[in-house]
C-alpha positions in Angstrom: -19.2 7.6 9.4 -17.4 7.1 12.7 -14.8 4.4 12.9 -13.3 2.9 16.0 -9.5 3.7 15.9 -7.5 1.0 17.6 -4.1 2.6 17.4 -2.7 4.0 20.6 0.2 5.8 19.0 -1.7 8.6 17.2 0.8 10.8 15.5 1.0 14.5 16.7 -0.2 15.8 13.3 -3.5 14.1 13.6 -6.1 16.2 15.4 -8.2 14.2 17.9 -11.1 13.6 17.6 -12.0 15.5 14.4 -9.4 13.8 12.1 -10.4 10.4 13.3 -13.9 10.6 11.7 -14.7 9.4 8.2 -11.4 7.8 7.1 -10.6 7.2 3.4 -10.7 3.5 2.8 -9.3 1.3 0.0 -8.1 -2.3 -0.5 -4.8 -3.4 -1.8 -3.1 -6.8 -2.1 -1.3 -7.6 1.1 1.9 -8.6 -0.6 2.0 -5.2 -2.4 1.5 -3.4 0.9 4.3 -5.4 2.5 6.5 -4.3 -0.3 5.5 -0.6 0.1 5.8 -0.5 3.9 8.8 -2.7 4.2 9.7 -5.5 6.6 7.4 -5.4 9.6 6.0 -2.0 8.3 9.3 -0.3 8.9 8.6 2.5 6.3 5.0 3.0 7.4 5.8 5.8 9.9 7.9 7.7 7.4 5.1 7.5 4.8 2.6 8.7 7.4 4.9 11.6 8.3 5.4 12.6 4.7 1.7 12.5 4.0 0.7 14.0 7.4 -1.9 11.2 7.8 -2.3 8.1 9.9 -2.9 4.6 8.6 -4.7 1.6 10.1 -4.4 -1.8 8.3 -7.0 -4.6 8.5 -5.9 -7.8 6.8 -8.8 -9.5 5.1 -7.6 -13.1 5.5 -9.7 -14.9 3.0 -9.1 -12.6 0.0 -5.3 -11.8 0.3 -6.2 -8.1 0.5 -5.6 -5.5 3.2 -8.0 -2.7 3.9 -6.2 0.6 4.5 -7.9 3.2 6.6 -6.4 6.7 6.3 -7.1 9.3 8.9 -6.2 13.0 8.9 -7.5 16.3 7.5 -9.5 15.9 4.2 -6.7 17.1 2.0 -4.1 14.9 3.8 -6.3 11.8 3.6 -6.9 12.2 -0.1 -3.3 12.9 -0.9 -2.2 9.9 1.2 -4.7 7.7 -0.6 -3.6 8.9 -4.0 0.1 8.4 -3.0 -0.4 4.8 -1.8 -2.5 3.8 -4.8 0.1 5.3 -7.1 2.9 3.4 -5.3 0.9 0.2 -5.5 0.2 0.7 -9.2 3.9 1.4 -9.9 4.8 -1.8 -8.0 2.3 -3.8 -10.0 3.6 -2.5 -13.3 7.2 -3.2 -12.3 6.2 -6.8 -11.3 4.4 -7.1 -14.7 7.4 -5.9 -16.6 9.6 -8.3 -14.6 7.3 -11.2 -15.6 7.4 -10.1 -19.3 11.2 -10.0 -19.1 11.2 -13.5 -17.5 8.9 -14.8 -20.2 11.2 -13.4 -22.9 14.3 -14.9 -21.3 12.5 -18.3 -21.1 11.5 -18.1 -24.8 15.1 -17.2 -25.7 16.4 -20.2 -23.7 13.9 -22.5 -25.4 14.9 -21.2 -28.9 18.6 -21.7 -28.0 17.9 -25.3 -27.0 16.0 -25.9 -30.3 18.9 -24.6 -32.3 21.4 -27.0 -30.7 
């Protein structure tokens, strides 16, 4: 499956044109992706460099999701996809734990008010 790459700043580790065919694709919540890549995507280049892959992001407005297209050699694409999905899952679990801690704190406060 050929995809039209819109990026002009193709990293030197991506071989043109062979690495630009058949990207790995997955969807992730846009807010999670913003957290992973930092403000204005400031960490994206570093993650691309570490994974030796290239990312293109397509925001799917109506769903709150972003489609991530990963280009590179087969091994690099799969490793980058696994890495990003793992980071997203870790973020989700941390958020979930934070919400549970918040709920516990709220219950404690409510109990404290009942005892007064």
